[in-house]
Chimera marker file (.cmm) of the C-alpha trace (Angstrom):
<marker_set name="trace">
<marker id="1" x="51.749" y="29.118" z="37.457" r="1" g="1" b="0" radius="0.5"/>
<marker id="2" x="49.678" y="26.973" z="39.844" r="1" g="1" b="0" radius="0.5"/>
<marker id="3" x="49.610" y="29.795" z="42.384" r="1" g="1" b="0" radius="0.5"/>
<marker id="4" x="48.430" y="32.265" z="39.742" r="1" g="1" b="0" radius="0.5"/>
<marker id="5" x="45.648" y="29.908" z="38.672" r="1" g="1" b="0" radius="0.5"/>
<marker id="6" x="44.526" y="29.567" z="42.297" r="1" g="1" b="0" radius="0.5"/>
<marker id="7" x="44.468" y="33.331" z="42.777" r="1" g="1" b="0" radius="0.5"/>
<marker id="8" x="42.517" y="33.864" z="39.562" r="1" g="1" b="0" radius="0.5"/>
<marker id="9" x="40.023" y="31.165" z="40.594" r="1" g="1" b="0" radius="0.5"/>
<marker id="10" x="39.542" y="32.901" z="43.948" r="1" g="1" b="0" radius="0.5"/>
<marker id="11" x="39.157" y="36.290" z="42.251" r="1" g="1" b="0" radius="0.5"/>
<marker id="12" x="35.719" y="35.809" z="40.636" r="1" g="1" b="0" radius="0.5"/>
<marker id="13" x="33.991" y="34.579" z="43.836" r="1" g="1" b="0" radius="0.5"/>
<marker id="14" x="35.529" y="37.458" z="45.810" r="1" g="1" b="0" radius="0.5"/>
<marker id="15" x="34.110" y="40.085" z="43.438" r="1" g="1" b="0" radius="0.5"/>
<marker id="16" x="30.773" y="38.261" z="43.279" r="1" g="1" b="0" radius="0.5"/>
<marker id="17" x="30.463" y="38.363" z="47.079" r="1" g="1" b="0" radius="0.5"/>
<marker id="18" x="31.456" y="42.045" z="47.087" r="1" g="1" b="0" radius="0.5"/>
<marker id="19" x="28.707" y="42.867" z="44.576" r="1" g="1" b="0" radius="0.5"/>
<marker id="20" x="26.166" y="40.894" z="46.625" r="1" g="1" b="0" radius="0.5"/>
<marker id="21" x="27.242" y="42.729" z="49.774" r="1" g="1" b="0" radius="0.5"/>
<marker id="22" x="26.954" y="46.064" z="47.992" r="1" g="1" b="0" radius="0.5"/>
<marker id="23" x="23.457" y="45.204" z="46.780" r="1" g="1" b="0" radius="0.5"/>
<marker id="24" x="22.380" y="44.099" z="50.265" r="1" g="1" b="0" radius="0.5"/>
<marker id="25" x="23.833" y="47.275" z="51.819" r="1" g="1" b="0" radius="0.5"/>
<marker id="26" x="21.967" y="49.435" z="49.316" r="1" g="1" b="0" radius="0.5"/>
<link id1="1" id2="2" r="1" g="1" b="0" radius="0.2"/>
<link id1="2" id2="3" r="1" g="1" b="0" radius="0.2"/>
<link id1="3" id2="4" r="1" g="1" b="0" radius="0.2"/>
<link id1="4" id2="5" r="1" g="1" b="0" radius="0.2"/>
<link id1="5" id2="6" r="1" g="1" b="0" radius="0.2"/>
<link id1="6" id2="7" r="1" g="1" b="0" radius="0.2"/>
<link id1="7" id2="8" r="1" g="1" b="0" radius="0.2"/>
<link id1="8" id2="9" r="1" g="1" b="0" radius="0.2"/>
<link id1="9" id2="10" r="1" g="1" b="0" radius="0.2"/>
<link id1="10" id2="11" r="1" g="1" b="0" radius="0.2"/>
<link id1="11" id2="12" r="1" g="1" b="0" radius="0.2"/>
<link id1="12" id2="13" r="1" g="1" b="0" radius="0.2"/>
<link id1="13" id2="14" r="1" g="1" b="0" radius="0.2"/>
<link id1="14" id2="15" r="1" g="1" b="0" radius="0.2"/>
<link id1="15" id2="16" r="1" g="1" b="0" radius="0.2"/>
<link id1="16" id2="17" r="1" g="1" b="0" radius="0.2"/>
<link id1="17" id2="18" r="1" g="1" b="0" radius="0.2"/>
<link id1="18" id2="19" r="1" g="1" b="0" radius="0.2"/>
<link id1="19" id2="20" r="1" g="1" b="0" radius="0.2"/>
<link id1="20" id2="21" r="1" g="1" b="0" radius="0.2"/>
<link id1="21" id2="22" r="1" g="1" b="0" radius="0.2"/>
<link id1="22" id2="23" r="1" g="1" b="0" radius="0.2"/>
<link id1="23" id2="24" r="1" g="1" b="0" radius="0.2"/>
<link id1="24" id2="25" r="1" g="1" b="0" radius="0.2"/>
<link id1="25" id2="26" r="1" g="1" b="0" radius="0.2"/>
</marker_set>
């Protein structure tokens, strides 16, 4: 349960950085 919560919490930032990278690359 704790591990799942940690992964979910690290999921949003990961996608956010990916979107920022995509925008910068464009």
